C-alpha positions, 0 to 999 in steps of 0.5 A: 500499500502506498503512503504519502508523507511530507514535512512542510515549512510554514511561513512566519505567522501570529496566532491568538487564542481564536487562531489556536482554536480554529487550527485545531478544529481544522485538523480535527474535522480532517481526521475524525476518530472512526475506531472500531475500539479504543487502542493505546493511540489516542486520536487527538493530542494538544500541548503548550510549551511556555518555559518549563511549563508544559500543558497537555489535554485530549481536546482543544477546549480542555487545553484552552480552558487551563490557566494559559501563559501570556505567550507560549514557546511552542504549540503542538497539535497532533491528530490521527485518523481511521479507515472504518475497515482498517487501522490508522491511515492518516495523520498530521502534527503541527509544531509551531514555536519561536524558532520553527514551524512545521506540519508533518502529514502522511496518508494513504489517501493522495487526495486527503493528503494534498487537501489538508496540506494545502489547507494548512498552508492557506491557514497560516499564510492568511495569518502571516507576520509582517516580517515574514518575507524578510524572516529568513535573511534577517540573521544575515542582514544583522551580521552585515550591519553589525560588521560595518559598525565594527569596521566604523568603530575601527576607523573612528579609533584610528581617527582618534575620536573615542566619543563617536567610536564608543557610540559605535561600540554601544551600537555594536553591543545592542546588535549582537543582542538583537542578533541573539534574540532574533536566533533564539526567537525572543524577537521576530519569532517564527510563530508568535503564539500569544494568549494575553492581552495584546501589547501596546508596542510590539518587541519587533517594532521597537527592536528595529527602531532602536537598531536603526537609530543606532545604526544611523547615528553611527554612519552619520558620526562616521560621515561627520568625522570623515568630512572634518578630517577631509576639510582640514 
């Protein structure tokens, strides 16, 4: 018997409590529990990880009725379906979090396999984060900017401009912190899962503003010092 399997990379997205419920219902409806008798494999599994806390449940309503953290590091939804005349013939595991987002799909039914894959992609594409198109390039972009600031700092020290060089150094430290937060998903997470109230200021926007101000000030400072040296 042929079986179709695929691991799908999902786009960066923002999920709130209502979105998590909608995603869970989408998957449950696609894999109804047709077991002839109860077995060792549970049809549905839901879990949320936040720091050292892990919440688990057999239904989405049971999960969401618990005391939820304001933000989650990882959300995992797993469903399996049975054919009426045989065993498990389909399954989906969606695992999304700060650093990655994937959907693992398998089935012996090609039509169902293709259909649920497209539904999951459609769901996440309609909840894309505003930075989704540049998310993949952010670490490289931050590395390039940091390298430029290091070069500027060295140039300023060579020009005996310690004050401006010190400001450039502070900018470098800030960029290193931003890069670390990006890699770990604290800044620009792959999937921003939030159950608490929406923050007035998005950390990603704040990070961009701070980094942009620092980089711009460094560039202006270097340009100013170069102009002064040339005009002497």
